[in-house]
NUKOLKOL-244950 format. One record per residue: residue in one letter; x, y, z of N, C-alpha, C, O, CB in turn. Coordinates in steps of 0.2 Angstrom, whole numbers, padded with zeros to 4 digits, always signed. Each point is the difference from the previous one (the first is absolute). Glycine has a CB too. Layout:
% residues N
AXYZXYZXYZXYZXYZ;...
***
This chain:
% residues 290
X+0646+0537+0781-0006+0004-0004-0004-0005-0004+0002-0005-0003+0006+0015+0001;X-0015-0009+0001-0004-0004-0003-0001+0002-0007+0002+0005-0001-0009-0008+0011;X+0005+0000-0015-0001+0000-0007-0005+0007-0001+0001+0005-0004+0000-0021+0003;X-0006+0015+0006-0005+0006-0003+0004+0005+0002+0000+0005-0004-0013-0009+0006;X+0018+0005+0004+0003+0007+0001+0006+0002-0004+0002+0005-0002-0007-0006+0013;X+0006-0005-0013+0007+0001-0007-0002+0003-0005+0004+0004-0003+0001-0013+0005;X-0012+0008-0004-0003+0003-0006-0007+0002+0000-0004-0003-0003+0012-0004-0003;X-0009+0012+0010-0006+0002+0001-0004+0002-0006-0007+0000+0000+0011+0002+0010;X-0001+0001-0015-0005+0001-0007-0001-0006-0004-0003+0001-0005+0007+0009+0004;X-0002-0016+0003-0001-0005-0004-0006-0002-0004-0001-0001-0006+0010-0002+0012;X-0015+0004-0001-0006+0000-0002-0001+0004-0007-0001-0002-0006-0003-0001+0018;X+0005+0010-0010-0001+0005-0005+0003+0000-0006-0003+0002-0005+0002+0004+0013;X+0007-0010-0007+0003-0002-0007-0003-0004-0004+0000+0002-0006+0009-0001+0011;X-0011-0006-0001-0005-0007-0005-0005+0003-0002+0000+0000-0006+0001-0010+0013;X-0005+0015-0004-0007+0002-0002+0002+0004-0006-0004-0001-0005-0001+0001+0015;X+0010+0004-0009+0002+0006-0006+0002-0006-0007-0002+0002-0006+0009+0008+0016;X-0003-0016-0008+0001-0004-0006-0006-0004-0003+0000-0002-0006+0012+0001+0011;X-0016+0001-0001-0006-0005-0001-0006+0006-0005-0004-0001-0005+0006-0008+0019;X+0000+0015-0012-0005+0006-0003+0004+0001-0007-0003+0002-0005-0003+0005+0017;X+0012-0008-0013+0003+0002-0005-0001-0005-0007-0001+0001-0006+0010+0006+0014;X-0009-0014-0004-0002-0004-0005-0006-0002-0002-0001-0003-0005+0008+0000+0008;X-0013+0006+0002-0006+0000-0002-0002+0007-0005-0005+0000-0003+0003-0008+0015;X+0007+0011-0012-0003+0006-0005+0005-0002-0007-0003+0002-0006+0001+0008+0016;X+0007-0013-0010+0004-0003-0006-0003-0006-0003+0001+0000-0006+0009+0004+0010;X-0012-0007-0001-0004-0007-0003-0005+0002-0005+0000-0003-0006+0001-0003+0016;X-0005+0010-0009-0005+0002-0007+0003+0003-0005-0001-0001-0006-0008+0003+0013;X+0014+0003-0005+0004+0001-0006+0005-0004-0004+0002+0002-0005-0004+0006+0009;X+0003-0014-0001+0003-0005-0004-0004-0002-0004+0001-0001-0006+0007-0002+0014;X-0014+0000-0005-0006-0003-0003-0001+0005-0007+0000-0003-0006-0005-0001+0019;X+0004+0010-0012-0002+0004-0006+0006-0001-0005-0001-0003-0006-0007+0011+0012;X+0013-0007-0004+0007-0002-0005-0001-0006-0004+0001-0001-0006+0007+0006+0014;X-0009-0010-0003-0001-0006-0004-0005-0001-0005+0002-0002-0005+0002-0003+0014;X-0010+0008-0007-0005-0001-0007+0001+0004-0004-0003-0001-0005-0004-0003+0010;X+0010+0011-0005+0002+0004-0006+0006-0002-0004+0001+0001-0006-0005+0008+0012;X+0010-0014-0003+0004-0004-0003-0004-0005-0005+0002-0002-0005+0006+0005+0015;X-0012-0006-0006-0003-0006-0005-0004+0002-0005-0001-0004-0005+0001-0002+0013;X-0003+0012-0009-0003+0004-0004+0005+0004-0006-0001+0000-0006-0007+0002+0016;X+0012+0000-0007+0005+0005-0005+0005-0004-0002+0001+0002-0006-0002+0007+0011;X+0004-0014-0003+0005-0006-0004-0003-0003-0007+0003+0000-0005+0001-0003+0016;X-0010+0000-0010-0002-0002-0005-0003+0004-0006+0000-0002-0006-0002-0006+0014;X+0000+0015-0006-0003+0006-0003+0007+0002-0006-0001+0000-0006-0007+0004+0017;X+0014-0003-0006+0006+0003-0002+0002-0006-0006+0000+0001-0006+0004+0008+0018;X-0002-0015-0009+0001-0005-0005-0004+0000-0007+0002+0000-0006+0002-0007+0016;X-0010+0007-0009-0006+0000-0007+0002+0006-0004+0000+0000-0006-0012-0007+0011;X+0013+0013-0003+0001+0007-0002+0007-0001-0005+0000+0000-0006-0006+0006+0017;X+0011-0008-0006+0006+0000-0003+0001-0006-0007+0004+0001-0005+0001+0002+0018;X-0010-0009-0012-0001-0003-0006-0001+0003-0006+0003+0000-0005-0007-0007+0011;X-0003+0011-0004-0004+0003-0006+0004+0005-0003-0001+0002-0006-0010-0005+0012;X+0016+0007-0001+0004+0005-0003+0005-0003-0006+0001+0003-0005-0002+0004+0016;X+0004-0013-0007+0005-0003-0005-0003-0003-0007+0004-0001-0004+0004-0002+0014;X-0014+0002-0010-0003-0003-0006-0001+0005-0005+0000-0001-0006-0005-0007+0013;X+0003+0015-0004-0002+0006-0004+0007+0002-0002+0001+0002-0005-0013+0001+0012;X+0016-0003-0003+0007+0003-0003+0002-0005-0005+0001+0003-0006+0002+0003+0017;X-0003-0013-0011+0004-0005-0006-0005+0002-0006+0003+0001-0005+0002-0012+0012;X-0011+0011-0007-0004+0003-0005+0001+0005-0004+0001+0000-0006-0008-0004+0012;X+0008+0010-0003+0002+0007-0001+0006+0000-0003+0002+0003-0005-0008+0001+0014;X+0010-0007-0005+0008+0002-0002+0001-0005-0005+0006+0001-0003-0001+0004+0014;X-0007-0010-0013+0001-0005-0006-0005+0001-0006+0000-0003-0005+0005-0005+0014;X-0009+0013-0008-0005+0001-0005-0003-0006-0002+0000-0001-0006+0005+0010+0002;X-0007-0013+0009-0004-0006-0003-0008+0002-0002-0004+0003+0003+0012-0011+0005;X-0009+0004-0013-0006+0002-0003-0006-0003+0004+0001-0004+0004+0004+0006-0014;X-0012+0000+0009-0005-0001+0006-0002-0007-0003-0004-0003+0004+0000+0017+0000;X+0005-0016-0009-0004-0008-0002+0006-0004+0001+0000-0006-0003-0009+0008-0007;X+0014+0000+0014+0005-0005+0002+0000+0000+0007+0001-0006+0003+0006+0006-0012;X-0008+0006+0012+0002+0000+0008-0003+0008+0001+0003+0005-0002+0009-0014+0004;X-0019+0009+0001-0002+0008+0002+0002+0002+0005+0002-0005+0004-0010+0004-0009;X+0009+0007+0007+0001+0003+0006-0005+0000+0005-0006+0000-0001+0014+0006-0005;X-0006-0006+0012-0006+0000+0006-0005+0005-0003-0006-0001+0000+0013-0001+0012;X-0006+0009-0014-0004+0006-0001-0005-0003-0007-0006+0003-0001+0017+0007+0006;X-0008-0015-0009-0004-0003-0005-0006-0004+0003-0006+0000-0002+0017+0000-0006;X-0008-0005+0013-0005-0005+0002-0005+0003+0004-0006-0001-0001+0015-0007+0001;X-0007+0012+0003-0006+0004+0006-0004+0005-0006-0006+0001+0002+0015+0000+0010;X-0008+0000-0017-0004+0004-0004-0004-0005-0004-0006+0001-0001+0014+0008+0000;X-0005-0014+0000-0005-0005-0005-0005-0003+0006-0006-0001-0002+0015-0004-0007;X-0007+0005+0015-0005-0004+0006-0006+0006+0001-0006-0001+0001+0017-0007+0008;X-0009+0015-0010-0004+0005+0000-0004+0000-0006-0006-0002+0001+0013+0008+0007;X-0005-0005-0014-0004+0000-0006-0003-0007-0002-0005+0000-0004+0013+0009+0001;X-0005-0014+0005-0004-0007-0002-0005-0003+0005-0002-0006-0001+0013+0003-0006;X-0012+0006+0012-0004-0001+0006-0006-0003-0002-0003-0004+0004+0009+0013+0002;X-0009-0006-0011-0006-0003-0001-0001-0007-0003-0005-0004+0000+0003+0015-0001;X+0009-0012-0002+0000-0008-0003+0002-0004+0006-0002-0006+0001+0005+0009-0013;X+0002+0000+0016+0004-0004+0005-0005-0002+0006+0002-0005+0003+0008+0010-0006;X-0015-0001+0006-0004+0000+0005-0005-0006+0000-0003-0002+0005+0005+0015-0004;X-0005-0015-0006-0004-0004-0001+0003-0006-0001-0003-0004+0003-0005+0011-0006;X+0014-0009+0000+0005-0006+0000+0001-0002+0007-0001-0006+0003+0007+0009-0013;X-0004+0003+0014+0002-0002+0006-0006-0003+0005+0001-0004+0004+0008+0014-0005;X-0014-0007-0001-0006-0003+0005-0002-0008-0002-0003-0004+0003-0002+0017-0003;X+0007-0014-0006-0002-0007-0002+0005-0003+0004-0002-0001+0006-0003+0001-0020;X+0011+0000+0014+0006-0002+0004-0001-0001+0007+0002-0005+0003+0004+0010-0012;X-0009+0000+0013+0000+0001+0006-0007-0003+0002+0000-0003+0005+0008+0013-0006;X-0013-0011-0004-0007-0005+0003+0003-0008+0000-0001-0004+0004-0009+0014-0010;X+0014-0011+0000+0003-0007+0001+0003-0002+0006-0001-0005+0002+0002+0006-0011;X+0003+0004+0010+0005-0001+0004-0003-0002+0008+0002-0005+0003+0006+0013-0011;X-0013-0002+0010-0003-0001+0006-0006-0005+0000-0001-0002+0006+0004+0014-0004;X-0005-0014-0006-0005-0005-0001+0004-0006+0002-0003-0003+0004-0004+0009-0013;X+0013-0009+0005+0003-0006+0000+0004+0001+0008+0000-0005+0003+0002+0004-0017;X+0000+0006+0017+0002+0001+0007-0005-0003+0005+0002-0004+0004+0005+0013-0008;X-0014-0005+0003-0005-0001+0004-0001-0008+0001+0000-0002+0005-0005+0013-0010;X+0005-0015-0001-0002-0006-0002+0005-0005+0004-0002-0005+0003-0002+0009-0015;X+0010-0001+0011+0006-0004+0002+0000+0000+0008+0002-0005+0003+0005+0007-0014;X-0009+0004+0014+0000+0001+0007-0006-0006+0002+0002-0004+0004+0002+0018-0005;X-0010-0014-0001-0004-0004+0002+0002-0006-0001+0000-0004+0005-0006+0012-0005;X+0008-0010-0006+0001-0007-0001+0006-0003+0004+0000-0006+0002-0005+0009-0014;X+0010+0001+0013+0006-0002+0003-0001-0001+0007+0003-0005+0003+0003+0011-0011;X-0010-0001+0011-0001-0001+0008-0005-0006+0001+0000-0005+0004+0002+0019-0001;X-0006-0014-0008-0005-0006+0001+0003-0007-0001-0001-0005+0004-0009+0013-0008;X+0015-0008-0001+0002-0007+0000+0007-0002+0004+0002-0006+0001-0007+0007-0012;X+0007+0004+0014+0006-0001+0005-0004-0001+0005+0004-0004+0004+0004+0011-0007;X-0014-0006+0005-0003-0003+0006-0002-0006+0000+0000-0003+0005-0002+0013-0002;X-0001-0013-0009-0002-0006-0001+0007-0004+0000+0001-0005+0004-0012+0009-0012;X+0015-0002+0005+0006-0004-0001+0003-0002+0009+0001-0006+0002+0002+0013-0016;X-0003-0002+0017+0003+0000+0007-0005-0005+0004+0002-0004+0003+0004+0017-0003;X-0012-0012-0001-0004-0005+0003+0000-0007-0002-0002-0004+0005-0005+0013-0003;X+0008-0011-0006+0000-0006-0003+0007-0002-0004+0002+0002-0005-0016+0001+0004;X+0018-0008+0005+0006-0001-0003+0000-0005-0007+0004+0001-0003+0000+0001+0014;X-0010-0006-0012-0001-0003-0005-0002+0006-0006+0002-0002-0005-0005-0010+0012;X+0000+0016-0006-0002+0005-0006+0006+0004+0000-0001+0003-0006-0011-0003+0008;X+0017+0002+0001+0005+0003-0001+0004-0006-0005+0003+0002-0005-0004+0006+0017;X+0001-0012-0010+0006-0005-0004-0004-0001-0007+0003-0001-0005+0002-0007+0017;X-0013+0008-0012-0002-0001-0008+0001+0006-0003+0002-0001-0006-0010-0007+0008;X+0006+0015+0000+0000+0005-0003+0007+0005-0001+0001+0004-0004-0014-0006+0007;X+0017+0001+0002+0005+0005-0001+0005-0001-0007+0002+0004-0003-0002-0004+0017;X+0002-0007-0016+0004-0001-0005-0004+0004-0006+0004+0003-0004+0003-0015+0009;X-0014+0012-0006-0003+0004-0006+0002+0007+0001+0002+0004-0005-0013-0012+0005;X+0011+0011+0006+0002+0008+0001+0008+0001-0002+0002+0005-0002-0012-0004+0013;X+0012-0006-0008+0008+0001-0003+0001+0000-0008+0004+0004-0003+0000-0011+0014;X-0008+0003-0014+0001-0002-0006-0002+0008-0005+0002+0002-0005-0004-0017+0008;X-0003+0017+0000-0004+0005-0003+0006+0006+0001-0001+0004-0004-0012-0008+0007;X+0018+0005+0002+0004+0005+0002+0005-0001-0003+0004+0005+0000-0008-0004+0010;X+0006-0007-0012+0007-0001-0004+0001+0001-0007+0005+0001-0004-0003-0009+0012;X-0009+0007-0010-0001+0001-0009+0000+0006-0001-0004+0004+0003-0002-0013-0005;X+0009+0012-0004+0001+0006-0002-0007+0002-0002-0003-0004-0004+0015+0003+0001;X-0015+0007+0006-0005+0002-0003-0001+0003-0006-0006+0002-0002+0004-0003+0012;X+0008+0002-0014+0000+0003-0006-0002-0008-0005-0001+0001-0006+0011+0011+0009;X-0009-0018+0000-0001-0005-0004-0008-0002+0002-0004-0002-0005+0017-0002+0004;X-0015+0005+0007-0008-0002+0000-0006+0004-0003-0005-0002-0002+0009-0001+0013;X-0001+0010-0013-0005+0005-0001-0002-0001-0008-0005+0002-0002+0009+0007+0011;X+0000-0012-0014-0004-0003-0006-0007-0005+0003-0006+0000-0002+0018+0001-0005;X-0010-0006+0010-0006-0004+0001-0005+0004+0003-0006-0002-0001+0013-0009+0002;X-0005+0016+0004-0007+0003+0003-0002+0003-0005-0006-0001-0001+0008+0003+0013;X+0000+0002-0017-0004+0003-0005-0004-0004-0005-0005+0002-0002+0012+0006+0003;X-0004-0015-0001-0005-0005-0003-0007-0002+0004-0006+0000-0002+0016-0004-0004;X-0008+0004+0011-0005-0004+0006-0006+0005+0002-0006-0001+0001+0016-0007+0004;X-0006+0015-0004-0004+0006+0004-0005+0003-0005+0002+0001-0006+0007+0002+0014;X-0015-0002-0005-0005+0003-0005+0003+0007-0004-0001+0000-0006-0009-0004+0015;X+0013+0007-0006+0003+0007-0002+0007+0002+0002+0003-0004+0004-0013+0008-0002;X+0013+0000-0005+0006+0002+0000+0001+0002+0010+0005-0002+0004-0005+0007-0020;X-0004-0001+0018-0001+0004+0006+0001-0006+0006+0003+0001+0006-0012+0009-0012;X+0006-0015+0005-0001-0006+0004+0006-0003+0000+0002-0002+0006-0013+0001-0007;X+0014+0000-0004+0006-0003-0001+0006+0003+0004+0004-0002+0004-0008-0002-0016;X+0005+0010+0010+0005+0005+0004-0002+0000+0007+0005-0001+0004-0003+0008-0013;X-0009-0006+0012-0001-0001+0007+0003-0006+0003+0002+0000+0005-0011+0006-0008;X+0008-0012-0002+0001-0007+0004+0010-0001+0001+0003-0002+0004-0018-0005-0010;X+0017+0010+0001+0006+0001-0001+0003+0003+0007+0004-0002+0004-0007+0004-0018;X+0000+0004+0014+0004+0005+0006-0003-0004+0006+0004+0001+0005-0002+0012-0011;X-0007-0016+0008-0003-0004+0006+0005-0004+0001+0002+0000+0006-0014+0001-0008;X+0015-0007-0003+0004-0004+0001+0007+0001+0003+0003-0003+0005-0010-0001-0012;X+0008+0009+0004+0008+0003+0002-0001+0003+0008+0002-0003+0005+0002+0008-0019;X-0008+0000+0015-0002+0002+0007-0002-0006+0005+0002+0001+0006-0007+0009-0012;X+0002-0015+0003-0002-0005+0006+0005-0002+0004+0000+0002+0006-0008-0008-0013;X+0013+0002+0004+0004-0004+0004+0004+0005+0005+0001-0003+0005+0000-0007-0015;X+0001+0014+0009+0003+0004+0006-0003+0001+0007+0003-0001+0005+0001+0005-0015;X-0011-0003+0007-0005+0001+0007-0001-0007+0003+0000+0000+0006-0006+0011-0012;X+0005-0016+0003-0002-0007+0002+0007-0002+0002+0000-0003+0006-0010+0000-0014;X+0016+0003+0006+0005-0002+0004+0002+0003+0006+0001-0004+0005+0003+0002-0013;X-0004+0009+0009+0000+0003+0005-0004+0000+0007+0003+0000+0006+0000+0004-0016;X-0010-0004+0007-0005-0001+0006+0000-0008+0002-0002-0002+0006-0007+0012-0012;X+0011-0014+0001+0001-0008+0002+0005-0001+0006-0001-0002+0005-0002-0002-0017;X+0010+0008+0010+0005+0000+0005-0002+0004+0007+0002-0002+0005+0006+0000-0016;X-0012+0008+0010-0002+0003+0005-0004-0005+0006+0000+0000+0006-0001+0011-0016;X-0004-0014+0005-0003-0004+0005+0002-0006+0003-0003-0003+0005-0003+0007-0010;X+0012-0005+0002+0004-0007+0004+0004+0003+0004+0004-0003+0003-0003-0006-0012;X+0000+0015+0010+0007+0003+0005-0003+0002+0006+0002+0004+0004+0006+0002-0015;X-0013-0009+0012-0004+0004+0007+0003-0004+0006+0000-0006+0000-0012+0009-0005;X+0015+0001+0009+0004-0003+0007-0005-0006+0003-0006+0001+0002+0012+0011+0001;X-0002-0019-0003-0003-0005+0003-0003+0000+0008-0004-0004+0002+0012+0000-0010;X-0004+0009+0012-0002+0001+0005-0007+0003+0001-0004-0002+0004+0015+0003-0003;X-0013+0004-0005-0005+0002-0001-0006-0005-0001-0005-0001+0003+0012+0011-0008;X-0005-0013-0001-0004-0007-0003-0002-0004+0006-0006+0000+0002+0013-0001-0014;X-0003-0001+0016+0000-0004+0005-0006+0005+0007-0004-0003+0003+0018-0003-0008;X-0012+0012+0005-0005+0003+0005-0008-0001-0002-0005-0001+0003+0015+0009+0000;X-0009-0006-0010-0009+0000-0002+0000-0007+0001-0005-0001+0004+0003+0010-0015;X+0004-0015+0010-0002-0006+0000-0002-0001+0007-0004-0004+0002+0010+0001-0012;X-0002+0006+0016-0002-0002+0007-0005+0004+0000-0005-0004+0001+0015+0002+0004;X-0011+0007-0005-0007+0003+0000-0006-0002-0005-0006+0003+0000+0013+0006+0005;X-0005-0014-0008-0006-0003-0003-0003+0003-0007-0005-0002-0003+0002+0000+0015;X+0007+0007-0015-0002+0004-0006-0001-0005-0005+0003-0004-0001+0002+0013+0003;X-0010-0007-0005-0003-0004-0006+0005+0002-0005+0004+0005+0000-0017-0004+0003;X+0013-0006-0010+0004+0004-0005+0000+0005-0004+0005+0003-0002-0005-0011+0003;X-0007+0010-0002-0002+0006-0002+0002+0007+0005+0003+0005-0003-0012-0013-0002;X+0009+0007+0010+0002+0005+0006+0007+0000-0001+0003+0006+0001-0013-0009+0009;X+0014-0001-0011+0008-0002+0000+0002+0004-0006+0005+0004+0000-0006-0015+0005;X-0002+0010-0011+0000+0003-0006-0001+0008+0000+0005+0003-0002-0009-0013-0002;X-0001+0012+0006-0003+0007+0001+0005+0004+0004+0002+0006-0002-0014-0011+0001;X+0012+0003+0007+0004+0004+0006+0007-0002+0001+0004+0003+0004-0015-0002+0002;X+0013-0005-0010+0008+0000+0002+0004-0002-0007+0005+0004-0001-0008-0008+0013;X+0000-0002-0016+0004+0000-0007+0001+0005-0004+0005+0002-0003-0008-0012+0002;X-0003+0013+0000+0000+0006-0006+0002+0007+0003+0003+0004-0003-0013-0010-0003;X+0009+0007+0012+0004+0006+0002+0008-0001+0000+0004+0005-0002-0015-0002+0011;X+0013-0008-0008+0008-0003+0000+0003+0001-0007+0005+0002-0001-0008-0010+0010;X-0001+0007-0013+0001-0001-0007-0001+0007-0004+0001+0001-0006-0005-0014+0007;X+0003+0018+0003-0001+0007-0005+0007+0002-0002+0000+0001-0006-0010+0004+0013;X+0015-0005-0003+0007+0002-0004+0002-0002-0006+0003+0003-0004+0000-0002+0012;X-0005-0009-0009+0000-0004-0005-0004+0003-0006+0003+0001-0006-0001-0011+0015;X-0008+0010-0007-0006+0002-0005+0003+0006-0003+0001+0000-0006-0012-0004+0013;X+0013+0009-0002+0001+0007-0003+0007+0001-0005+0001+0004-0005-0007+0001+0016;X+0011-0011-0008+0004+0001-0006-0001-0004-0007+0002+0003-0005+0005-0002+0015;X-0011-0005-0010-0004-0003-0006-0004+0006-0004+0001+0001-0006-0002-0012+0011;X-0003+0014-0001-0003+0005-0003+0004+0006-0002-0004+0003-0004-0002-0007+0010;X+0011+0006-0005+0005+0005-0003+0002-0003-0006+0000+0003-0006+0004+0001+0016;X-0002-0011-0010+0002-0003-0005-0004-0002-0006+0001+0002-0006+0007-0005+0013;X-0012+0000-0005-0007-0001-0005-0001+0008-0003-0001+0000-0007-0006-0011+0014;X+0006+0015-0004-0003+0006-0004+0004+0003-0005-0003+0002-0005-0003+0001+0014;X+0014-0003-0008+0004+0001-0004-0001-0006-0007+0000+0002-0006+0007+0003+0017;X-0007-0011-0009-0001-0004-0006-0006-0001-0003+0000-0002-0006+0007-0004+0012;X-0012+0009-0004-0005-0002-0002-0001+0007-0006-0004+0000-0005-0002-0008+0017;X+0010+0014-0011+0001+0005-0006+0004-0003-0006-0001+0001-0005+0000+0008+0013;X+0007-0013-0004+0004-0001-0006-0003-0006-0003+0002+0000-0006+0008+0005+0010;X-0014-0010-0002-0003-0005-0004-0006+0004-0004-0002-0003-0006+0004-0008+0015;X-0005+0017-0007-0005+0001-0005+0002+0005-0005-0004+0002-0004-0003-0004+0013;X+0013+0003-0009+0004+0004-0006+0003-0006-0005-0001-0001-0006+0006+0012+0015;X+0000-0016-0005+0002-0005-0004-0005-0005-0004+0001-0002-0005+0009+0002+0013;X-0016-0001-0005-0005-0003-0002-0004+0003-0008-0002-0003-0005+0001+0000+0019;X+0003+0011-0012-0003+0003-0007+0005+0001-0005-0002+0001-0006-0005+0004+0012;X+0012-0006-0004+0006-0001-0005-0001-0006-0004+0000-0001-0006+0007+0007+0012;X-0009-0012-0001-0001-0006-0005-0006-0001-0003-0001-0004-0004+0008-0002+0011;X-0011+0010-0005-0008-0001-0003+0001+0005-0006-0004-0001-0004-0004-0001+0016;X+0012+0006-0013+0000+0006-0004-0007+0003-0002-0002+0002-0006+0013-0008+0001;X-0015+0006+0010-0006+0005-0001+0001+0005-0002+0005+0003+0001-0010-0006+0006;X+0000+0006-0010+0000+0007-0004-0007+0003+0002-0004-0004+0002+0014+0000-0012;X-0012+0011+0008-0005+0002+0000-0002+0005+0005+0005+0002+0003-0008-0012-0008;X-0002+0012+0006-0003+0004+0006+0001-0002+0007+0002+0004+0004-0009-0001-0012;X+0005-0010+0008+0001-0002+0007+0007-0002+0001+0000-0004+0006-0010+0001-0006;X+0014+0004-0003+0007-0002+0002+0003+0004+0006-0002+0005+0002+0002-0008-0013;X+0006-0001+0012+0003+0004+0007+0006+0003-0002+0001+0001-0006-0006-0010+0016;X+0010+0011-0005+0006+0003-0002+0004-0004-0003+0003+0002-0005-0004+0005+0014;X+0003-0013-0008+0004-0005-0004-0001+0002-0008+0005+0001-0003-0006-0010+0013;X-0006+0009-0013-0002+0001-0007+0003+0006-0002+0004+0000-0005-0014-0006+0005;X+0009+0013+0004+0004+0007-0001+0007-0001-0001+0002+0002-0005-0009+0004+0013;X+0010-0010-0004+0009-0002+0000+0001-0001-0007+0004+0003-0003-0003-0008+0014;X-0005-0002-0013+0002-0004-0006-0001+0007-0006+0004+0002-0003-0010-0017+0008;X+0000+0019-0004-0003+0004-0005+0005+0006+0000+0001+0002-0006-0014-0005+0008;X+0017+0006+0002+0004+0005+0000+0007-0004-0003+0003+0004-0004-0009+0003+0014;X+0009-0013-0009+0003-0003-0003+0001+0000-0008+0005+0001-0003-0007-0005+0014;X-0004+0001-0012+0000-0001-0007+0000+0008-0004+0003+0000-0006-0009-0012+0008;X+0003+0016+0001+0000+0006-0003+0006+0005+0001+0000+0005-0002-0012-0008+0001;X+0017+0001+0005+0004+0003+0003+0000+0006+0002+0004+0005-0001+0000-0010-0005;X-0009+0005+0011-0002+0006+0003+0003-0001+0007-0004-0001+0005-0007+0002-0011;X+0018-0001+0008+0002+0000+0005-0002+0003+0006-0001-0003+0005+0008+0002-0012;X-0009+0008+0007-0002+0003+0004-0007-0001+0005+0000+0001+0006+0007+0004-0014;X-0012-0008+0004-0005-0003+0001+0001-0007+0004-0002-0001+0005-0003+0007-0014;X+0011-0010+0005+0002-0006+0005+0002+0001+0005-0002-0005+0004+0005+0000-0010;X+0001+0009+0009+0004+0002+0005-0006+0004+0005+0001+0001+0006+0011-0001-0014;X-0016+0002+0005-0006+0003+0004-0004-0005+0003-0002+0001+0005+0002+0008-0013;X-0002-0014+0004-0003-0007+0002+0005-0003+0006-0002-0002+0006-0003-0001-0018;X+0010+0003+0010+0006-0005+0006-0001+0005+0006-0001-0003+0005+0011-0001-0014;X-0010+0011+0009-0001+0002+0006-0005+0001+0004+0000+0002+0006+0008+0001-0009;X-0014-0005+0000-0007-0001+0002+0001-0007+0004-0002-0001+0006-0005+0007-0016;X+0009-0011+0005+0001-0007+0005+0004+0001+0005-0001-0003+0006-0001-0004-0015;X+0007+0010+0009+0004+0000+0006-0003+0004+0006-0001-0002+0006+0011+0001-0014;X-0012+0006+0006-0005+0004+0006-0005-0005+0004+0000+0000+0006+0000+0011-0015;X-0004-0015+0005-0005-0004+0000+0002-0005+0006-0003-0001+0005+0000+0004-0017;X+0009-0006+0009+0003-0006+0005+0003+0003+0005+0000-0003+0005+0004-0005-0013;X-0002+0016+0010+0003+0001+0006-0007+0002+0004-0001-0003+0005+0015+0007-0009;X-0018-0001+0001-0008+0000+0005-0002-0006+0002-0002+0000+0006-0002+0008-0012;X+0004-0014+0002-0002-0005+0002+0004-0002+0006-0003-0001+0006-0001-0002-0016;X+0010+0002+0010+0005-0002+0005-0001+0006+0006-0001-0002+0006+0009-0004-0015;X-0008+0011+0008-0002+0004+0006-0006-0001+0004+0000+0001+0006+0006+0007-0011;X-0013-0009+0000-0005-0002+0003+0000-0006+0004-0002+0000+0006-0002+0007-0015;X+0007-0013+0005+0000-0005+0005+0005+0001+0006-0002-0003+0005-0002-0004-0015;X+0009+0010+0010+0005+0001+0005-0004+0003+0006+0000-0001+0006+0009+0003-0014;X-0013+0004+0005-0004+0003+0006-0004-0005+0004+0000+0000+0006+0000+0010-0012;X-0005-0014+0002-0004-0004+0002+0003-0004+0006-0003-0002+0005-0003+0003-0015;X+0012-0003+0008+0004-0005+0004+0003+0004+0007+0000-0003+0005+0004-0004-0018;X-0003+0013+0012+0003+0004+0005-0006+0002+0005+0001+0001+0006+0009+0002-0014;X-0017-0002+0005-0006+0001+0004-0002-0007+0005-0001+0001+0005-0003+0007-0015;X+0005-0013+0007-0002-0006+0002+0005-0003+0006-0002-0002+0006-0003+0000-0019;X+0010+0004+0012+0007-0002+0005+0003+0004+0004+0004-0003+0004-0001-0003-0011;X-0004+0011+0006+0006+0006+0003-0002+0000+0008+0004+0003+0004-0003+0007-0016;X-0007-0012+0015-0002+0000+0006+0003-0005+0004+0002+0000+0006-0012+0005-0010;X+0011-0010+0001+0002-0009+0004+0004-0002-0003+0004-0003+0004-0012-0001+0000;X+0011+0003-0010+0006-0005-0002+0006+0003+0000+0000+0006-0002-0007-0011-0004;X+0012+0002+0006+0006+0002+0001+0003+0004-0006+0004+0005+0000-0003-0016+0007;X-0004+0007-0012+0003+0004-0008-0001+0006-0001+0004+0003-0003-0005-0012-0002;X-0005+0011+0008-0002+0008-0001+0000+0003+0005-0001+0006+0000-0005-0007-0008;X+0009-0003+0015+0001+0007+0005+0008+0003+0000+0005-0002-0001-0014-0003+0007;X+0006+0011-0004+0007+0005+0000+0005-0001+0005-0003+0001+0006-0004+0007-0009;X+0013-0011+0003+0005-0001+0005+0001+0006+0003+0000+0005-0003+0005-0014-0003;X-0004+0008+0013+0002+0008+0004+0008-0001+0000+0003+0005+0000-0015-0004+0010;X+0015-0006-0010+0008+0002-0001+0003-0004-0007+0005+0000-0002-0003+0002+0017;
***
């Protein structure tokens, strides 16, 4: 007896199985997305509930540790004070990140194109990176025309090196077989750079962008702490210090919440830009089928 005769319904069974898998696959994908959202939300909510319970159960005074409700109330009532400070910090952060992107990419291209320039300039970049910024800030305050410029330079220096190093590594990590292919077809150096090296370095560049975005915000706050700037044009770091000196802990926690939310938003934005750039072609952003 032939195999087809022994199992006359085999094809229909396979089709039924394939149909069931096709129906279940979207449901599994939706469940995974829901878990990715629910698990962090539940963990965060649990932490906030534990914080609130610890403050209420132990009757901790507000000037020692405010409850989450006190922090949110201060965020709402002091919004008129915190929002202008946040805009100052954001302006310095994004200006520094933009300058770091332009400068880091441009210098990385120059370093890769010339071995001698790389040997001459790269040590200076490493020195700037390993030197603590809080030690350099006083010098920048002396030589800069104003405090805002000094804060911008501090934030730029911190965000610059991750972008430079990642972009340089990406430009050097091009497949040698592809380089040989471009040489075989007589491509000029600018054509190789534009159509091969820069596209191949995009995953490295996006990693540097995500790192640099967070470091630019951190450096802007730390530099303002070092500068001790005050007044109407001061950022969130001054509001943190002011709240500490006045023992206004609810406002201090409100400023911390703003900083945390800003850092998360910057990371989410840079991650979205990375996904938007890479999700159609690079392995790091492609969804696995199995």
